[in-house]
C-alpha positions in Angstrom: 49.9 -38.4 -87.1 48.3 -39.8 -83.9 44.5 -40.4 -84.1 42.5 -39.2 -81.1 39.9 -41.8 -80.1 39.6 -41.4 -76.3 39.6 -38.1 -74.3 39.6 -37.6 -70.6 37.9 -34.4 -69.2 38.9 -33.4 -65.7 36.1 -31.6 -63.9 32.3 -31.4 -64.4 31.8 -27.8 -63.8 30.5 -25.5 -66.6 33.8 -25.7 -68.5 34.1 -29.5 -68.3 30.4 -30.0 -69.4 30.6 -27.8 -72.5 34.0 -29.4 -73.4 32.5 -32.8 -73.1 29.4 -31.8 -75.2 31.5 -30.6 -78.1 33.8 -33.5 -78.0 30.9 -35.9 -78.1 29.4 -34.1 -81.1 32.7 -33.4 -82.9 32.4 -36.4 -85.3 29.3 -34.8 -86.9 31.3 -31.7 -87.9 34.6 -33.4 -88.8 33.2 -36.6 -90.4 35.2 -38.8 -88.1 34.5 -41.7 -85.8 32.8 -40.7 -82.5 35.1 -40.1 -79.6 35.0 -42.0 -76.3 34.8 -39.3 -73.7 35.1 -39.8 -69.9 34.5 -36.9 -67.5 36.1 -37.2 -64.0 34.4 -35.3 -61.2 35.7 -35.5 -57.6 32.3 -34.3 -56.1 29.2 -36.4 -56.1 27.3 -33.9 -58.2 28.1 -31.8 -61.2 28.5 -28.0 -61.0 32.1 -27.4 -60.0 32.7 -24.3 -57.8 29.0 -23.4 -58.1 28.2 -26.7 -56.3 31.0 -27.3 -53.9 32.6 -24.0 -52.9 29.8 -21.5 -52.4 29.1 -19.6 -49.1 26.3 -18.0 -47.2 24.0 -16.0 -49.5 25.6 -18.1 -52.2 26.6 -21.4 -50.4 25.6 -24.8 -51.6 25.4 -26.9 -48.5 26.5 -30.5 -49.2 23.4 -32.2 -47.9 22.6 -34.0 -51.1 22.4 -37.8 -51.3 24.9 -39.2 -53.8 22.1 -40.6 -56.0 20.3 -37.2 -56.3 21.1 -35.0 -59.3 18.2 -32.6 -59.1 19.9 -29.7 -57.3 18.1 -30.1 -53.9 20.8 -27.9 -52.4 19.8 -25.6 -49.6 20.7 -22.0 -50.3 19.5 -18.7 -48.9 17.0 -16.8 -51.0 19.6 -14.1 -51.8 21.9 -16.5 -53.5 22.4 -15.2 -57.0 25.0 -15.3 -59.7 26.9 -12.1 -60.3 26.8 -12.4 -64.1 23.6 -12.1 -66.0 21.8 -15.0 -67.7 22.7 -13.5 -71.1 26.4 -13.9 -70.4 26.2 -17.1 -68.2 24.0 -19.3 -70.4 25.6 -21.4 -73.1 24.9 -20.2 -76.7 23.4 -23.5 -77.7 21.1 -23.8 -74.7 19.6 -20.4 -73.9 17.5 -19.6 -70.9 13.9 -18.4 -71.5 12.9 -14.8 -71.4 10.8 -15.3 -68.2 13.9 -16.3 -66.2 15.3 -13.6 -63.9 18.3 -11.6 -65.2 20.5 -12.9 -62.4 19.8 -16.6 -61.6 19.7 -18.0 -58.1 22.5 -20.5 -57.7 20.0 -23.4 -57.3 18.5 -22.5 -60.6 21.9 -22.3 -62.3 22.8 -25.7 -60.9 19.5 -27.1 -62.3 20.3 -25.4 -65.6 23.7 -27.3 -65.7 21.9 -30.6 -65.0 19.3 -29.8 -67.7 22.2 -29.1 -70.1 23.7 -32.5 -69.2 20.5 -34.3 -69.9 19.6 -32.4 -73.1 22.9 -33.3 -74.7 23.2 -36.7 -73.1 26.4 -36.0 -71.3 25.6 -37.7 -68.0 26.4 -41.3 -69.0 29.9 -40.1 -69.7 30.5 -38.6 -66.3 32.2 -40.5 -63.5 31.3 -38.9 -60.1 33.2 -39.3 -56.9 36.3 -39.7 -59.0 39.3 -37.7 -57.7 42.1 -37.6 -60.2 45.5 -38.2 -58.4 47.9 -38.2 -61.3 48.2 -38.1 -65.1 51.2 -39.8 -66.6 52.3 -40.0 -70.2 53.6 -43.1 -71.9 54.8 -43.9 -75.4 53.4 -46.8 -77.4 53.6 -48.1 -81.0 50.2 -46.3 -81.6 51.5 -43.0 -80.2 51.6 -41.2 -76.8 48.9 -42.2 -74.2 47.9 -40.5 -71.0 47.1 -42.7 -68.0 44.7 -41.1 -65.6 44.8 -42.5 -62.1 41.8 -41.7 -59.9 40.3 -42.6 -56.5 36.6 -43.2 -55.7 36.0 -40.7 -52.9 33.2 -42.8 -51.4 34.8 -46.3 -51.4 38.5 -45.5 -51.7 38.8 -47.8 -54.7 41.5 -47.0 -57.3 41.0 -46.9 -61.1 42.8 -46.1 -64.3 41.7 -44.7 -67.7 43.9 -44.5 -70.7 43.3 -41.6 -73.1 44.8 -40.1 -76.2 44.2 -36.6 -75.0 43.3 -34.8 -71.8 41.2 -31.6 -71.2 41.9 -30.1 -67.8 38.7 -28.2 -66.8 39.1 -28.2 -63.0 39.0 -24.4 -62.9 41.0 -21.7 -61.1 39.5 -22.0 -57.6 40.5 -25.4 -56.3 43.9 -24.7 -54.8 44.1 -21.5 -52.6 46.7 -18.9 -53.6 47.9 -17.3 -50.4 50.6 -14.6 -50.7 53.4 -14.4 -48.1 53.0 -11.2 -46.1 55.4 -10.5 -43.3 53.6 -10.3 -40.0 50.5 -12.2 -41.1 51.4 -15.0 -38.6 50.6 -12.5 -35.8 46.9 -12.2 -37.0 44.8 -14.5 -34.7 42.5 -15.8 -37.4 43.5 -16.1 -41.0 41.1 -17.6 -43.6 41.3 -18.0 -47.4 38.0 -17.3 -49.1 37.7 -21.0 -50.1 37.4 -21.8 -46.3 34.7 -19.2 -45.8 31.1 -20.5 -45.4 29.1 -18.4 -43.0 29.0 -15.0 -41.3 29.6 -16.6 -37.9 33.3 -17.1 -38.9 33.8 -13.3 -38.7 33.1 -13.5 -34.9 31.6 -10.7 -32.8 33.1 -7.2 -32.3 36.1 -8.1 -34.4 38.1 -6.0 -36.9 38.1 -7.8 -40.2 40.4 -7.1 -43.1 39.4 -8.4 -46.5 42.2 -8.6 -49.1 41.0 -8.5 -52.7 37.9 -7.0 -54.3 36.9 -9.5 -56.9 33.5 -11.1 -56.9 34.2 -13.2 -53.8 36.0 -10.4 -52.0 33.0 -8.1 -52.6 30.6 -10.7 -51.4 32.6 -11.2 -48.2 32.8 -7.5 -47.6 29.0 -7.2 -47.8 28.6 -10.2 -45.4 31.2 -8.7 -43.0 29.6 -5.2 -42.8 26.2 -6.8 -42.2 27.6 -8.9 -39.3 28.2 -7.8 -35.7 31.8 -6.9 -36.6 33.6 -3.9 -35.0 35.3 -2.6 -38.2 35.7 -3.9 -41.8 38.7 -2.9 -43.9 38.6 -3.7 -47.7 42.2 -3.8 -49.1 43.4 -3.8 -52.7 46.7 -2.8 -54.3 45.2 -0.9 -57.2 41.9 0.5 -55.9 38.5 -0.5 -57.1 35.1 0.6 -58.2 31.7 -1.0 -57.2 28.7 -0.9 -59.5 25.2 -2.3 -59.1 24.2 -5.3 -61.1 21.3 -3.4 -62.5 21.7 0.2 -63.5 18.8 2.4 -62.5 18.2 4.9 -65.3 17.0 8.3 -64.4 13.7 8.9 -65.9 13.3 12.5 -67.0 9.9 14.0 -67.2 9.4 16.9 -69.6 6.7 19.4 -69.1 5.5 21.5 -72.0 4.6 25.1 -71.3 2.3 26.8 -73.7 2.8 30.4 -73.8 0.1 33.1 -74.2 
């Protein structure tokens, strides 16, 4: 049986961070030697999609110096997560009761940085490291995985040999664009990953938004609050919107005392 000693984690978003945390602590539960863990992150700050692919009223603008890790991103005041702090926070690093139910994105990024520091994950993270390929080779000591990466700042190449790989780069890196006959006739076509600001909708234009997930719903709101002519929200199965906070109806009962 091959012994796992070195693990590569691809991505330093929430999934990559919590994976690295448990890998680094696994020897305490299993009674084994500590693992060597290396996290590869293509951006120059942690946070994954929450850092690099947000948009207006939720956009993290990349105006952070590479040496800064304190979430000095510039977001609009309305930038909030769509999931509550009770569901979003890690079970081993809860948010305090005085935090808002729905965190601003800047606060969530700070939370991820605090998580990194609290569990001493940061020394194991390699920023600006874009993984280009992972190849497998057989040795006398078992199968190895060779991770080839490029420093996005300098262009330098590097390699890391691991016994196992955890791919935590998420679902939102590569756009999934369906083929729809006639789409080429539409003057402007954008995937949500390319969307950053209301100005991209233009003025007095008809906008069709395909998909009503979290991002589609956000874009629909931004479109109807822009100087557009018409906004059409399209989904194959239908949809239902609900507010993040349910307003309960308070009933007042009045007692009538009879004669």
